[in-house]
N, C-alpha and C positions, 0 to 999 in steps of 0.2 A: 508064594514062592515063584510061581510062573511069572507073576507080574514083575517081581524083582529081576528075574532073568531077562525079561523083555526090556526093562528100563536099562539094565546093564549093557545089553546088546546095542540098544540105540545110542547110549552114551559112548560106548566103545567105538561105534562106527563114526559118530560125529568127531570124537577125539582123534581117531586115526586120520580122518580127512583133514583135520586142522593141524596135524603134526604133533599132538600131545604125546609125551612118553607113555608107554603102556605100563600098567601096574606091575607087570613081570619085571620090566627093566628097573623100576624103582626098588622092588623087593630084592633083586639080585645085588644092586649096589648097597642097599641097607645091610643085607646079610654079610656082604664082603667087608664092609666097614666094621661091623660088630665082630666078625671073626678075626680081623686084623688086630683090633684093640685087645681082644682076648689072647691072641698069640703073643703080642708084645708084653702084655701083663704077665703071662705065664713065664716068659723069658726073664723078666725082671724079678719075679718071685723066686725063680730058680737061682739066679745070680746072687741075690741077697741072702739066700739060704746057706750058701757055701761059707 
């Protein structure tokens, strides 16, 4: 487990220096997109139920 943390730390430092997007930014966008599609799907389900 400690080895995985060290590898992640090294990769994170290299990625930050090279300008890669962090995993947090990727996850935020992924959850935003999933939430948006869920919201739109809920609206359509509510409209067609009427």
